[in-house]
N, CA, C and O of each residue as an XYZ file, in Angstrom:
472
protein
N     -32.482    -17.332    -41.172
C     -31.148    -16.815    -41.339
C     -31.070    -15.366    -40.863
O     -30.108    -14.984    -40.197
N     -32.078    -14.555    -41.201
C     -32.085    -13.160    -40.767
C     -32.146    -13.069    -39.247
O     -31.534    -12.190    -38.640
N     -32.888    -13.985    -38.644
C     -32.990    -13.990    -37.185
C     -31.627    -14.299    -36.574
O     -31.230    -13.671    -35.592
N     -30.919    -15.252    -37.143
C     -29.592    -15.618    -36.653
C     -28.620    -14.450    -36.785
O     -27.851    -14.173    -35.865
N     -28.651    -13.775    -37.909
C     -27.777    -12.624    -38.126
C     -28.126    -11.513    -37.132
O     -27.233    -10.890    -36.557
N     -29.414    -11.268    -36.932
C     -29.845    -10.252    -35.986
C     -29.396    -10.613    -34.571
O     -28.965     -9.746    -33.811
N     -29.501    -11.898    -34.224
C     -29.082    -12.353    -32.901
C     -27.573    -12.142    -32.706
O     -27.145    -11.614    -31.679
N     -26.784    -12.551    -33.683
C     -25.325    -12.405    -33.605
C     -24.960    -10.921    -33.527
O     -24.124    -10.532    -32.711
N     -25.570    -10.109    -34.354
C     -25.305     -8.675    -34.343
C     -25.649     -8.083    -32.971
O     -24.886     -7.295    -32.411
N     -26.797     -8.474    -32.451
C     -27.224     -7.987    -31.143
C     -26.266     -8.425    -30.040
O     -25.967     -7.650    -29.130
N     -25.786     -9.659    -30.118
C     -24.840    -10.161    -29.123
C     -23.522     -9.403    -29.195
O     -22.973     -9.011    -28.166
N     -23.022     -9.200    -30.383
C     -21.762     -8.478    -30.566
C     -21.913     -7.044    -30.082
O     -21.040     -6.533    -29.380
N     -22.999     -6.394    -30.444
C     -23.244     -5.025    -30.014
C     -23.364     -4.948    -28.500
O     -22.815     -4.036    -27.882
N     -24.069     -5.888    -27.899
C     -24.221     -5.929    -26.446
C     -22.868     -6.122    -25.770
O     -22.591     -5.474    -24.762
N     -22.033     -6.987    -26.296
C     -20.697     -7.215    -25.742
C     -19.852     -5.961    -25.857
O     -19.109     -5.626    -24.934
N     -19.956     -5.269    -26.974
C     -19.192     -4.040    -27.181
C     -19.623     -2.968    -26.187
O     -18.778     -2.290    -25.601
N     -20.924     -2.811    -25.994
C     -21.433     -1.808    -25.065
C     -20.975     -2.137    -23.651
O     -20.539     -1.251    -22.916
N     -21.073     -3.425    -23.262
C     -20.630     -3.833    -21.930
C     -19.143     -3.587    -21.766
O     -18.711     -3.085    -20.728
N     -18.356     -3.930    -22.770
C     -16.908     -3.719    -22.737
C     -16.592     -2.237    -22.622
O     -15.704     -1.840    -21.868
N     -17.316     -1.426    -23.367
C     -17.114      0.013    -23.341
C     -17.428      0.567    -21.952
O     -16.712      1.433    -21.450
N     -18.501      0.066    -21.330
C     -18.858      0.502    -19.984
C     -17.784      0.091    -18.989
O     -17.461      0.851    -18.077
N     -17.227     -1.103    -19.156
C     -16.168     -1.580    -18.272
C     -14.938     -0.694    -18.397
O     -14.334     -0.332    -17.388
N     -14.563     -0.344    -19.607
C     -13.411      0.524    -19.831
C     -13.670      1.894    -19.221
O     -12.785      2.462    -18.581
N     -14.855      2.423    -19.407
C     -15.189      3.728    -18.833
C     -15.136      3.671    -17.312
O     -14.650      4.605    -16.674
N     -15.633      2.581    -16.725
C     -15.566      2.418    -15.272
C     -14.125      2.362    -14.793
O     -13.779      2.959    -13.774
N     -13.289      1.644    -15.526
C     -11.868      1.537    -15.164
C     -11.182      2.894    -15.293
O     -10.340      3.245    -14.466
N     -11.536      3.653    -16.319
C     -10.939      4.985    -16.483
C     -11.356      5.912    -15.343
O     -10.560      6.725    -14.872
N     -12.597      5.786    -14.909
C     -13.059      6.593    -13.774
C     -12.306      6.187    -12.516
O     -11.885      7.040    -11.734
N     -12.134      4.870    -12.320
C     -11.367      4.359    -11.187
C      -9.935      4.870    -11.256
O      -9.345      5.220    -10.234
N      -9.385      4.913    -12.447
C      -8.028      5.401    -12.686
C      -7.897      6.854    -12.236
O      -6.949      7.204    -11.533
N      -8.839      7.697    -12.636
C      -8.800      9.114    -12.263
C      -8.962      9.290    -10.751
O      -8.279     10.112    -10.141
N      -9.862      8.521    -10.156
C     -10.066      8.580     -8.709
C      -8.803      8.144     -7.981
O      -8.403      8.759     -6.993
N      -8.182      7.089     -8.468
C      -6.946      6.585     -7.872
C      -5.859      7.652     -7.901
O      -5.211      7.909     -6.887
N      -5.657      8.269     -9.055
C      -4.616      9.302     -9.161
C      -4.893     10.451     -8.196
O      -3.978     10.955     -7.545
N      -6.140     10.857     -8.106
C      -6.509     11.953     -7.216
C      -6.240     11.570     -5.757
O      -5.660     12.353     -5.005
N      -6.659     10.374     -5.362
C      -6.456      9.912     -3.988
C      -4.969      9.766     -3.658
O      -4.531     10.140     -2.570
N      -4.205      9.227     -4.591
C      -2.775      9.037     -4.350
C      -2.041     10.376     -4.276
O      -1.087     10.519     -3.511
N      -2.476     11.339     -5.054
C      -1.870     12.679     -4.966
C      -2.129     13.298     -3.593
O      -1.260     13.974     -3.043
N      -3.311     13.070     -3.043
C      -3.620     13.564     -1.697
C      -2.711     12.896     -0.671
O      -2.183     13.555      0.225
N      -2.533     11.578     -0.809
C      -1.651     10.860      0.119
C      -0.213     11.347     -0.017
O       0.497     11.490      0.979
N       0.212     11.602     -1.249
C       1.573     12.096     -1.472
C       1.758     13.465     -0.812
O       2.815     13.741     -0.244
N       0.742     14.315     -0.884
C       0.807     15.628     -0.231
C       0.955     15.470      1.279
O       1.725     16.191      1.913
N       0.221     14.533      1.844
C       0.312     14.272      3.272
C       1.709     13.784      3.657
O       2.268     14.213      4.666
N       2.260     12.893      2.853
C       3.613     12.395      3.116
C       4.632     13.520      2.999
O       5.587     13.585      3.773
N       4.429     14.396      2.040
C       5.328     15.542      1.858
C       5.352     16.401      3.128
O       6.418     16.840      3.561
N       4.198     16.636      3.712
C       4.101     17.418      4.938
C       4.863     16.739      6.072
O       5.578     17.399      6.828
N       4.711     15.430      6.188
C       5.401     14.689      7.242
C       6.917     14.697      7.024
O       7.679     14.795      7.986
N       7.349     14.596      5.794
C       8.779     14.638      5.495
C       9.349     16.018      5.843
O      10.458     16.121      6.367
N       8.598     17.059      5.553
C       9.050     18.411      5.921
C       9.209     18.538      7.429
O      10.151     19.164      7.915
N       8.277     17.939      8.164
C       8.360     17.954      9.625
C       9.633     17.229     10.086
O      10.349     17.715     10.961
N       9.902     16.074      9.493
C      11.121     15.339      9.817
C      12.374     16.138      9.488
O      13.338     16.149     10.253
N      12.346     16.800      8.350
C      13.500     17.593      7.911
C      13.791     18.715      8.910
O      14.945     18.977      9.249
N      12.736     19.366      9.370
C      12.891     20.434     10.347
C      13.490     19.891     11.645
O      14.405     20.495     12.206
N      12.979     18.758     12.121
C      13.491     18.159     13.358
C      14.941     17.724     13.197
O      15.742     17.883     14.119
N      15.284     17.177     12.035
C      16.656     16.731     11.792
C      17.618     17.920     11.826
O      18.714     17.824     12.378
N      17.206     19.025     11.241
C      18.057     20.224     11.248
C      18.212     20.782     12.659
O      19.289     21.243     13.038
N      17.126     20.736     13.435
C      17.192     21.218     14.815
C      18.189     20.402     15.635
O      18.931     20.948     16.451
N      18.196     19.091     15.408
C      19.103     18.207     16.145
C      20.499     18.205     15.553
O      21.472     17.861     16.224
N      20.587     18.590     14.295
C      21.883     18.654     13.630
C      22.567     17.308     13.456
O      23.795     17.239     13.402
N      21.784     16.238     13.367
C      22.374     14.909     13.225
C      22.395     14.499     11.755
O      21.371     14.531     11.073
N      23.573     14.115     11.284
C      23.752     13.740      9.879
C      22.956     12.486      9.527
O      22.429     12.376      8.420
N      22.867     11.545     10.461
C      22.132     10.299     10.200
C      20.654     10.587      9.956
O      20.032      9.992      9.076
N      20.102     11.505     10.742
C      18.692     11.867     10.563
C      18.482     12.555      9.220
O      17.504     12.287      8.523
N      19.398     13.435      8.867
C      19.283     14.132      7.585
C      19.405     13.155      6.417
O      18.736     13.321      5.397
N      20.252     12.144      6.561
C      20.395     11.119      5.518
C      19.096     10.319      5.375
O      18.669      9.998      4.266
N      18.479     10.006      6.513
C      17.200      9.288      6.485
C      16.140     10.120      5.769
O      15.394      9.604      4.937
N      16.080     11.389      6.091
C      15.100     12.290      5.466
C      15.356     12.372      3.963
O      14.416     12.353      3.169
N      16.617     12.463      3.577
C      16.953     12.521      2.146
C      16.491     11.247      1.435
O      15.961     11.308      0.326
N      16.693     10.095      2.077
C      16.230      8.833      1.496
C      14.721      8.789      1.335
O      14.205      8.305      0.328
N      14.014      9.303      2.347
C      12.546      9.352      2.279
C      12.085     10.308      1.186
O      11.136     10.016      0.458
N      12.752     11.439      1.075
C      12.408     12.400      0.018
C      12.629     11.784     -1.357
O      11.796     11.944     -2.250
N      13.739     11.086     -1.533
C      14.025     10.448     -2.825
C      12.974      9.402     -3.169
O      12.524      9.323     -4.312
N      12.582      8.600     -2.182
C      11.550      7.577     -2.420
C      10.229      8.233     -2.795
O       9.547      7.781     -3.714
N       9.863      9.305     -2.079
C       8.613     10.007     -2.388
C       8.663     10.623     -3.779
O       7.678     10.586     -4.516
N       9.805     11.186     -4.133
C       9.948     11.789     -5.462
C       9.829     10.749     -6.573
O       9.226     11.020     -7.611
N      10.398      9.562     -6.365
C      10.255      8.494     -7.369
C       8.796      8.084     -7.530
O       8.317      7.895     -8.648
N       8.092      7.948     -6.404
C       6.674      7.597     -6.472
C       5.864      8.707     -7.143
O       4.967      8.432     -7.939
N       6.180      9.950     -6.822
C       5.483     11.078     -7.462
C       5.678     11.059     -8.967
O       4.740     11.299     -9.727
N       6.894     10.773     -9.391
C       7.194     10.723    -10.823
C       6.446      9.561    -11.489
O       5.901      9.715    -12.582
N       6.423      8.400    -10.824
C       5.678      7.255    -11.372
C       4.201      7.598    -11.524
O       3.579      7.266    -12.533
N       3.648      8.258    -10.524
C       2.239      8.631    -10.569
C       1.987      9.674    -11.658
O       0.976      9.614    -12.356
N       2.899     10.618    -11.798
C       2.748     11.661    -12.819
C       2.781     11.052    -14.222
O       2.041     11.492    -15.102
N       3.626     10.052    -14.436
C       3.774      9.431    -15.751
C       2.673      8.412    -16.063
O       2.526      7.983    -17.207
N       1.912      8.033    -15.054
C       0.908      6.986    -15.227
C      -0.119      7.367    -16.294
O      -0.734      8.431    -16.233
N      -0.288      6.490    -17.258
C      -1.292      6.637    -18.307
C      -2.202      5.413    -18.271
O      -1.758      4.318    -17.924
N      -3.450      5.590    -18.622
C      -4.359      4.451    -18.676
C      -4.136      3.712    -19.987
O      -4.478      4.211    -21.059
N      -3.563      2.527    -19.890
C      -3.335      1.714    -21.085
C      -4.317      0.558    -21.154
O      -4.895      0.285    -22.206
N      -4.502     -0.114    -20.035
C      -5.475     -1.195    -19.977
C      -5.875     -1.412    -18.529
O      -5.153     -1.036    -17.605
N      -7.018     -2.015    -18.349
C      -7.512     -2.262    -16.995
C      -6.556     -3.200    -16.251
O      -6.290     -3.002    -15.066
N      -6.051     -4.202    -16.933
C      -5.144     -5.176    -16.313
C      -3.859     -4.491    -15.831
O      -3.436     -4.693    -14.693
N      -3.241     -3.683    -16.700
C      -2.015     -2.983    -16.312
C      -2.273     -1.996    -15.176
O      -1.443     -1.837    -14.281
N      -3.415     -1.343    -15.220
C      -3.748     -0.385    -14.177
C      -3.905     -1.087    -12.836
O      -3.404     -0.591    -11.826
N      -4.583     -2.219    -12.800
C      -4.764     -2.957    -11.542
C      -3.416     -3.366    -10.964
O      -3.203     -3.280     -9.755
N      -2.514     -3.809    -11.821
C      -1.181     -4.211    -11.363
C      -0.439     -2.999    -10.799
O       0.132     -3.071     -9.711
N      -0.447     -1.899    -11.530
C       0.227     -0.689    -11.071
C      -0.374     -0.219     -9.750
O       0.350      0.144     -8.822
N      -1.705     -0.229     -9.674
C      -2.395      0.257     -8.491
C      -1.966     -0.533     -7.253
O      -1.703      0.050     -6.201
N      -1.898     -1.831     -7.379
C      -1.494     -2.686     -6.261
C      -0.056     -2.404     -5.860
O       0.241     -2.232     -4.677
N       0.840     -2.356     -6.845
C       2.250     -2.122     -6.554
C       2.484     -0.720     -5.993
O       3.266     -0.548     -5.058
N       1.822      0.263     -6.550
C       2.004      1.642     -6.105
C       1.493      1.817     -4.683
O       2.165      2.422     -3.848
N       0.313      1.293     -4.408
C      -0.259      1.412     -3.066
C       0.647      0.735     -2.040
O       0.824      1.245     -0.934
N       1.212     -0.393     -2.400
C       2.132     -1.093     -1.505
C       3.385     -0.255     -1.250
O       3.842     -0.153     -0.111
N       3.932      0.336     -2.288
C       5.117      1.190     -2.138
C       4.806      2.415     -1.281
O       5.616      2.830     -0.453
N       3.640      2.977     -1.489
C       3.232      4.153     -0.715
C       3.035      3.786      0.751
O       3.426      4.545      1.637
N       2.435      2.636      1.012
C       2.269      2.171      2.388
C       3.620      1.936      3.050
O       3.814      2.269      4.219
N       4.555      1.360      2.295
C       5.897      1.120      2.802
C       6.579      2.445      3.160
O       7.179      2.573      4.227
N       6.482      3.416      2.270
C       7.073      4.729      2.531
C       6.432      5.370      3.752
O       7.127      5.946      4.589
N       5.130      5.276      3.857
C       4.430      5.828      5.009
C       4.915      5.175      6.303
O       5.123      5.868      7.299
N       5.097      3.870      6.304
C       5.585      3.160      7.492
C       6.985      3.652      7.876
O       7.285      3.835      9.056
N       7.832      3.862      6.873
C       9.179      4.372      7.139
C       9.135      5.781      7.733
O       9.906      6.105      8.636
N       8.234      6.607      7.225
C       8.092      7.973      7.746
C       7.586      7.927      9.184
O       8.104      8.633     10.049
N       6.582      7.102      9.440
C       6.038      7.001     10.794
C       7.102      6.516     11.775
O       7.184      7.005     12.902
N       7.904      5.565     11.347
C       8.993      5.057     12.192
C       9.991      6.176     12.495
O      10.434      6.327     13.633
N      10.338      6.948     11.483
C      11.275      8.059     11.668
C      10.683      9.126     12.573
O      11.396      9.696     13.399
N       9.393      9.406     12.433
C       8.735     10.393     13.297
C       8.745      9.939     14.753
O       8.964     10.748     15.654
N       8.508      8.653     14.984
C       8.502      8.126     16.351
C       9.887      8.203     16.979
O      10.018      8.491     18.169
N      10.910      7.948     16.191
C      12.261      7.980     16.741
C      12.693      9.415     17.044
O      13.628      9.636     17.813
N      12.020     10.371     16.448
C      12.324     11.786     16.691
C      11.746     12.277     18.012
O      12.199     13.285     18.554
N      10.757     11.576     18.526
C      10.060     12.039     19.740
C      10.872     11.823     20.976
O      10.427     12.159     22.074
């Protein structure tokens, strides 16, 4: 009986340690993700500023409206990233996928706008 109790205790403790390591790994991934996404957001900000300057030089309202839309989208993503808290690994993975997709979409829109400016 003591052996069985020791085995169960050891199994539970081992599962807890493994779970704790998994959570710590996810939290590290979370911090790395936020850092990487902030760098990408900074890069997008620079590109939007470039577009804004070109739009003002050309004086076209349509271009300025496009830039405003891109700025608004970037600001929403920045706010989502700023508010992001680590709640669970599952929620983080979902957010990470959706956020990266939104950021890629915004980047594609910026690149398209930059090309049309040339």
